[in-house]
VONU-718945 format. One record per residue: residue number from 1; x, y, z of N, C-alpha, C, O in turn. Coordinates in nm, 3 decimals. Each point is the difference from the previous one (the first is absolute). Layout:
BEGIN
REC  resi      n_X      n_Y      n_Z     ca_X     ca_Y     ca_Z      c_X      c_Y      c_Z      o_X      o_Y      o_Z
REC   NUM        X        Y        Z        X        Y        Z        X        Y        Z        X        Y        Z
...
***
This chain:
BEGIN
REC  resi      n_X      n_Y      n_Z     ca_X     ca_Y     ca_Z      c_X      c_Y      c_Z      o_X      o_Y      o_Z
REC     1    0.075   -0.131    0.008   -0.098    0.150   -0.019    0.125    0.098    0.025    0.085   -0.009    0.089
REC     2   -0.096    0.102   -0.187    0.068    0.124   -0.019   -0.036    0.113    0.089   -0.122    0.010    0.014
REC     3    0.190    0.076    0.049   -0.058    0.095    0.085    0.007    0.087   -0.074    0.081    0.011   -0.092
REC     4   -0.189    0.083    0.131   -0.045    0.148   -0.063    0.131    0.099    0.012    0.078   -0.006    0.094
REC     5   -0.066    0.096   -0.200    0.117    0.108    0.027   -0.060    0.057    0.099   -0.119   -0.027    0.016
REC     6    0.188    0.125    0.081   -0.007    0.079    0.097   -0.086    0.117   -0.055   -0.094    0.025    0.076
REC     7    0.097    0.024   -0.144   -0.092    0.097   -0.094   -0.183   -0.004    0.004   -0.093    0.077    0.024
REC     8    0.116   -0.216   -0.063   -0.112   -0.068   -0.025   -0.114   -0.018    0.172   -0.104    0.060    0.027
REC     9    0.172   -0.154    0.049   -0.023   -0.011    0.106   -0.028    0.116    0.076   -0.083   -0.001    0.091
REC    10    0.148    0.100   -0.123   -0.005    0.160    0.043   -0.151    0.044   -0.034   -0.093    0.036    0.072
REC    11    0.108   -0.053   -0.207   -0.114    0.062   -0.048   -0.153   -0.073    0.078   -0.102    0.060    0.032
REC    12    0.130   -0.192   -0.020   -0.144   -0.088    0.052   -0.017    0.009    0.141   -0.106   -0.026    0.058
REC    13    0.216    0.063   -0.001   -0.022    0.056    0.175   -0.093    0.121   -0.033   -0.110    0.020    0.052
REC    14    0.179    0.069   -0.156   -0.082    0.155    0.028   -0.138   -0.012   -0.038   -0.087    0.063    0.060
REC    15    0.058   -0.147   -0.164   -0.164    0.004   -0.038   -0.056   -0.062    0.127   -0.107    0.046    0.038
REC    16    0.164   -0.147    0.036   -0.110   -0.045    0.141   -0.016    0.095    0.067   -0.107    0.059    0.016
REC    17    0.263   -0.020    0.054   -0.027    0.164    0.058   -0.096    0.126   -0.016   -0.054    0.070    0.085
REC    18    0.051   -0.065   -0.246   -0.107    0.097   -0.042   -0.102   -0.054   -0.005   -0.080    0.087    0.037
REC    19    0.003   -0.211   -0.069   -0.106   -0.055    0.028   -0.060    0.057    0.106   -0.082    0.091    0.006
REC    20    0.151   -0.175    0.101   -0.012   -0.009    0.120   -0.062    0.154    0.093   -0.087    0.012    0.086
REC    21    0.177    0.087   -0.154   -0.019    0.140    0.049   -0.118    0.022   -0.046   -0.089    0.034    0.077
REC    22    0.067   -0.052   -0.216   -0.084    0.052   -0.074   -0.168   -0.067    0.046   -0.107    0.059   -0.013
REC    23    0.127   -0.174    0.059   -0.111   -0.059    0.041   -0.045   -0.113   -0.091   -0.118   -0.037    0.005
REC    24    0.204   -0.019   -0.086   -0.035   -0.094   -0.102    0.005   -0.096    0.059    0.057   -0.010    0.108
REC    25   -0.121   -0.089   -0.170    0.013   -0.172    0.028    0.033   -0.096   -0.116   -0.021    0.014   -0.121
REC    26    0.084   -0.124    0.198    0.074   -0.081   -0.101   -0.095   -0.141    0.013   -0.029   -0.051    0.108
REC    27    0.000    0.014   -0.204   -0.079   -0.098   -0.017    0.059   -0.131   -0.050    0.055    0.032   -0.106
REC    28   -0.035   -0.163    0.125    0.032   -0.138   -0.030   -0.082   -0.032   -0.125   -0.106    0.053   -0.035
REC    29    0.177   -0.155   -0.027   -0.066   -0.041   -0.095   -0.140   -0.090    0.014   -0.070   -0.033   -0.096
REC    30    0.045    0.004    0.219   -0.129   -0.067    0.024   -0.106    0.139    0.018   -0.116   -0.005   -0.042
REC    31    0.169    0.122    0.104   -0.048    0.085    0.026   -0.039    0.079   -0.153   -0.112    0.043   -0.029
REC    32    0.218   -0.039   -0.047   -0.046    0.051   -0.152   -0.106   -0.070   -0.042   -0.096    0.063   -0.045
REC    33    0.093   -0.168    0.049   -0.100   -0.136   -0.098   -0.124    0.044    0.044   -0.087   -0.001   -0.087
REC    34    0.034    0.060    0.260   -0.126   -0.004    0.007    0.011    0.157    0.007   -0.111    0.029    0.045
REC    35    0.168    0.070   -0.059   -0.005    0.134    0.013   -0.047    0.047   -0.145   -0.077    0.095   -0.017
REC    36    0.138   -0.180   -0.096   -0.044   -0.010   -0.150   -0.127   -0.084   -0.095   -0.046   -0.010   -0.114
REC    37    0.029   -0.052    0.284   -0.147   -0.117   -0.097   -0.002   -0.091   -0.032   -0.099   -0.066   -0.029
REC    38    0.256    0.022    0.023   -0.001   -0.164   -0.034   -0.078   -0.112    0.041    0.002   -0.038    0.117
REC    39   -0.073   -0.020   -0.212   -0.069   -0.116    0.121    0.102   -0.095    0.064    0.093   -0.061   -0.053
REC    40   -0.138    0.064    0.191    0.058   -0.105    0.092    0.017   -0.158   -0.055   -0.072   -0.041   -0.091
REC    41    0.166   -0.038    0.149    0.001   -0.112   -0.056   -0.122   -0.112    0.040   -0.100    0.022    0.069
REC    42    0.131   -0.122   -0.119   -0.121   -0.106    0.041   -0.022   -0.024    0.157   -0.092   -0.058    0.058
REC    43    0.216    0.129   -0.003   -0.040   -0.070    0.161   -0.012    0.147    0.056    0.025    0.012    0.120
REC    44   -0.059    0.102   -0.191   -0.013    0.092    0.069    0.090    0.125    0.034   -0.031    0.107    0.053
REC    45    0.162   -0.156   -0.102    0.100    0.076    0.057    0.029    0.121   -0.129   -0.060   -0.008   -0.106
REC    46    0.145    0.100    0.130    0.041    0.074   -0.071    0.046   -0.048   -0.107    0.063   -0.103    0.022
REC    47   -0.071    0.149   -0.189    0.083   -0.023   -0.093    0.126    0.051   -0.020    0.018    0.087   -0.085
REC    48    0.082   -0.136    0.160    0.113    0.036   -0.009    0.088   -0.012   -0.109    0.083    0.087   -0.025
REC    49   -0.097   -0.189   -0.041    0.074   -0.129   -0.093   -0.086    0.098   -0.141    0.058    0.018   -0.107
REC    50   -0.184    0.031    0.132   -0.066    0.052   -0.124    0.038    0.161   -0.040    0.011    0.035   -0.118
REC    51    0.008    0.054    0.224    0.041    0.124    0.041    0.171   -0.002   -0.077    0.048    0.072   -0.088
REC    52    0.003   -0.176    0.159    0.170    0.010   -0.035   -0.001   -0.036   -0.151    0.072    0.063   -0.077
REC    53   -0.145   -0.152    0.037    0.055   -0.037   -0.138   -0.077    0.064   -0.096    0.041   -0.022   -0.114
REC    54   -0.149    0.100    0.121   -0.110    0.062   -0.114    0.012    0.146    0.037   -0.027    0.074   -0.095
REC    55    0.063   -0.009    0.212   -0.012    0.142    0.036    0.170    0.064    0.016    0.061    0.086   -0.063
REC    56   -0.028   -0.167    0.167    0.128    0.084    0.076    0.121   -0.023   -0.127    0.087    0.085   -0.018
REC    57   -0.096   -0.209   -0.063    0.100    0.016   -0.117   -0.018    0.098   -0.124    0.087    0.015   -0.085
REC    58   -0.197    0.044    0.084   -0.020    0.116   -0.104    0.123    0.116    0.026    0.052    0.044    0.102
REC    59   -0.034   -0.023   -0.220    0.128    0.134   -0.027   -0.067    0.099    0.087    0.062    0.032    0.102
REC    60   -0.170    0.020   -0.123   -0.057    0.127    0.046   -0.027    0.019    0.159   -0.004    0.110    0.055
REC    61   -0.015   -0.237    0.012   -0.013   -0.014    0.124    0.103    0.032    0.099    0.119   -0.018   -0.027
REC    62   -0.161    0.072    0.155    0.099    0.063    0.086    0.102   -0.128   -0.012   -0.018   -0.117   -0.035
REC    63    0.148    0.201    0.084    0.095   -0.132    0.053   -0.013   -0.012    0.135   -0.014    0.106    0.060
REC    64    0.015   -0.232    0.020    0.020   -0.036    0.110    0.132    0.050    0.057    0.111    0.012   -0.053
REC    65   -0.162    0.021    0.202    0.141   -0.017    0.100   -0.018   -0.108    0.036   -0.100   -0.065    0.028
REC    66    0.286    0.031   -0.030    0.023   -0.120    0.014    0.083   -0.013    0.126    0.112    0.049    0.013
REC    67   -0.189   -0.130    0.092    0.101   -0.008    0.148    0.010   -0.149    0.023   -0.100   -0.062    0.037
REC    68    0.210    0.004   -0.056    0.019   -0.111    0.003   -0.103   -0.093   -0.098    0.031   -0.008   -0.119
REC    69   -0.100   -0.033    0.146   -0.046   -0.100   -0.088   -0.133    0.051   -0.055   -0.032   -0.032   -0.114
REC    70   -0.052    0.113    0.192   -0.093    0.069    0.021   -0.032    0.099   -0.103    0.093    0.080   -0.008
REC    71   -0.174   -0.058   -0.062   -0.038    0.090   -0.122   -0.106    0.097    0.079   -0.081   -0.066    0.065
REC    72    0.064    0.189   -0.057   -0.072    0.090    0.022   -0.057    0.120   -0.072    0.085    0.089   -0.003
REC    73   -0.179   -0.058   -0.048   -0.024    0.101   -0.095   -0.079    0.125    0.092   -0.079   -0.033    0.089
REC    74    0.101    0.154   -0.113   -0.033    0.139    0.058   -0.118    0.007   -0.078   -0.017   -0.004   -0.122
REC    75   -0.092    0.020    0.252   -0.129    0.011   -0.058   -0.033    0.104   -0.105   -0.052   -0.015   -0.111
REC    76    0.097    0.124    0.172   -0.040    0.165   -0.086    0.078   -0.028   -0.157   -0.048    0.059   -0.097
REC    77    0.155   -0.141    0.077    0.031   -0.021   -0.147   -0.107   -0.138   -0.054   -0.025    0.005   -0.121
REC    78   -0.018   -0.085    0.174   -0.109   -0.079   -0.032   -0.121    0.045   -0.093   -0.044   -0.005   -0.115
REC    79    0.010    0.066    0.287   -0.134    0.157   -0.053    0.041    0.040   -0.106   -0.065   -0.055   -0.090
REC    80    0.141    0.124    0.049    0.038    0.047   -0.117   -0.017   -0.078   -0.148   -0.056    0.035   -0.104
REC    81    0.126   -0.150    0.138   -0.007   -0.105   -0.125   -0.118   -0.054   -0.007   -0.038   -0.022   -0.115
REC    82   -0.022   -0.002    0.185   -0.150   -0.056   -0.025   -0.098    0.119   -0.013   -0.110   -0.047   -0.028
REC    83    0.106    0.146    0.034   -0.074    0.127   -0.076    0.027   -0.019   -0.123   -0.085   -0.038   -0.081
REC    84    0.233    0.068    0.046    0.072    0.017   -0.152   -0.068   -0.114   -0.065   -0.020    0.013   -0.121
REC    85   -0.021   -0.135    0.184   -0.060   -0.126   -0.085   -0.132    0.059   -0.009   -0.063   -0.015   -0.105
REC    86    0.007    0.088    0.213   -0.181   -0.021   -0.057    0.023    0.118   -0.104   -0.058   -0.021   -0.106
REC    87    0.132    0.142    0.114    0.009    0.092   -0.100   -0.013   -0.071   -0.131   -0.105    0.010   -0.064
REC    88    0.210   -0.084    0.019    0.025   -0.095   -0.114   -0.094   -0.082   -0.057   -0.026   -0.011   -0.120
REC    89   -0.039   -0.066    0.243   -0.161   -0.056   -0.048   -0.094    0.077   -0.073   -0.063   -0.024   -0.103
REC    90    0.069    0.148    0.198   -0.124    0.076   -0.044    0.025    0.072   -0.130   -0.100    0.010   -0.072
REC    91    0.190    0.032    0.035    0.054    0.047   -0.117    0.018   -0.097   -0.131    0.013    0.057   -0.108
REC    92   -0.011   -0.212    0.112   -0.004   -0.078   -0.081   -0.146   -0.003   -0.006   -0.057   -0.075   -0.080
***
């Protein structure tokens, strides 16, 4: 596993601090799946796999903050992305 360059790591830390000061929230993959309205699995659990394979991998979806092996997304960026998707679908 390669280590992040020091500047990239510092930028990640600053993003976390700025979001916390601003009052932003961070969403897990499960939380994103529920928040964006993906259907739950047959067991009634959040559709984490569906979110990761069909939404999070899109080039225009916000990049996650990776802490260890956990990925989280800034809620305000997910909101903005979802609104852009709604606008695009209305225009089509």
